[in-house]
Residue frames as qw, qx, qy, qz and C-alpha x, y, z in Angstrom:
[[0.428, -0.817, -0.230, 0.311, -3.68, -15.75, 20.66],
 [0.495, 0.657, 0.015, 0.569, -2.05, -12.47, 19.49],
 [0.516, -0.479, -0.253, 0.664, 0.34, -10.50, 21.53],
 [0.109, 0.917, 0.115, -0.366, 0.55, -6.70, 21.29],
 [0.237, -0.539, 0.563, 0.579, 3.79, -6.99, 19.35],
 [0.330, 0.194, 0.846, 0.372, 2.12, -9.24, 16.74],
 [0.225, 0.806, 0.539, -0.094, -0.77, -6.86, 16.38],
 [0.062, -0.854, 0.151, 0.494, 1.62, -3.96, 15.85],
 [0.311, -0.240, 0.742, 0.544, 3.57, -5.93, 13.25],
 [0.323, 0.488, 0.769, 0.256, 0.32, -6.66, 11.35],
 [0.111, 0.903, 0.301, -0.285, -0.79, -3.07, 11.63],
 [0.184, -0.696, 0.394, 0.571, 2.52, -1.96, 10.24],
 [0.346, 0.028, 0.816, 0.463, 2.33, -4.37, 7.34],
 [0.238, 0.729, 0.641, 0.029, -1.17, -3.00, 6.52],
 [0.047, -0.898, -0.011, 0.437, 0.11, 0.52, 6.73],
 [0.295, -0.427, 0.630, 0.578, 2.96, -0.29, 4.43],
 [0.345, 0.332, 0.824, 0.301, 0.65, -1.98, 1.96],
 [0.149, 0.874, 0.430, -0.172, -1.66, 0.98, 1.93],
 [0.138, -0.802, 0.231, 0.533, 1.24, 3.39, 1.38],
 [0.334, -0.156, 0.754, 0.543, 2.61, 1.31, -1.55],
 [0.288, 0.612, 0.721, 0.151, -0.93, 1.32, -3.14],
 [0.037, 0.921, 0.178, -0.344, -1.05, 5.11, -2.78],
 [0.248, -0.581, 0.509, 0.585, 2.33, 5.39, -4.45],
 [0.350, 0.172, 0.819, 0.422, 1.19, 3.18, -7.28],
 [0.190, 0.807, 0.558, -0.032, -1.96, 5.30, -7.70],
 [0.101, -0.864, 0.093, 0.484, 0.15, 8.49, -7.64],
 [0.279, -0.310, 0.693, 0.588, 2.43, 7.20, -10.36],
 [0.325, 0.445, 0.805, 0.222, -0.61, 6.15, -12.32],
 [0.107, 0.894, 0.424, -0.101, -2.40, 9.46, -12.16],
 [0.203, -0.791, 0.224, 0.532, 0.80, 11.64, -12.48],
 [0.203, -0.208, 0.738, 0.609, 1.76, 9.93, -15.70],
 [0.499, 0.083, -0.426, -0.750, -0.50, 9.32, -18.67],
 [0.754, -0.094, 0.420, -0.496, -3.40, 7.03, -17.90],
 [0.835, 0.394, -0.342, -0.175, -2.32, 4.86, -20.81],
 [0.387, 0.459, -0.732, 0.321, 0.76, 3.88, -18.72],
 [0.560, -0.362, 0.429, -0.609, -1.47, 2.92, -15.80],
 [0.430, 0.053, -0.896, -0.101, -1.29, -0.84, -14.96],
 [0.679, -0.399, 0.072, -0.611, -4.33, -2.03, -13.05],
 [0.124, -0.321, 0.912, -0.223, -3.77, -4.75, -10.56]]
């Protein structure tokens, strides 16, 4: 049983993870593709 606070915490973690992935993609494409590390 999830409370509203738990759901908000999960949602924040997902948002943070997406933001980190976008930052990684931005670094990948702004630099040479040779320097891109795929996960």
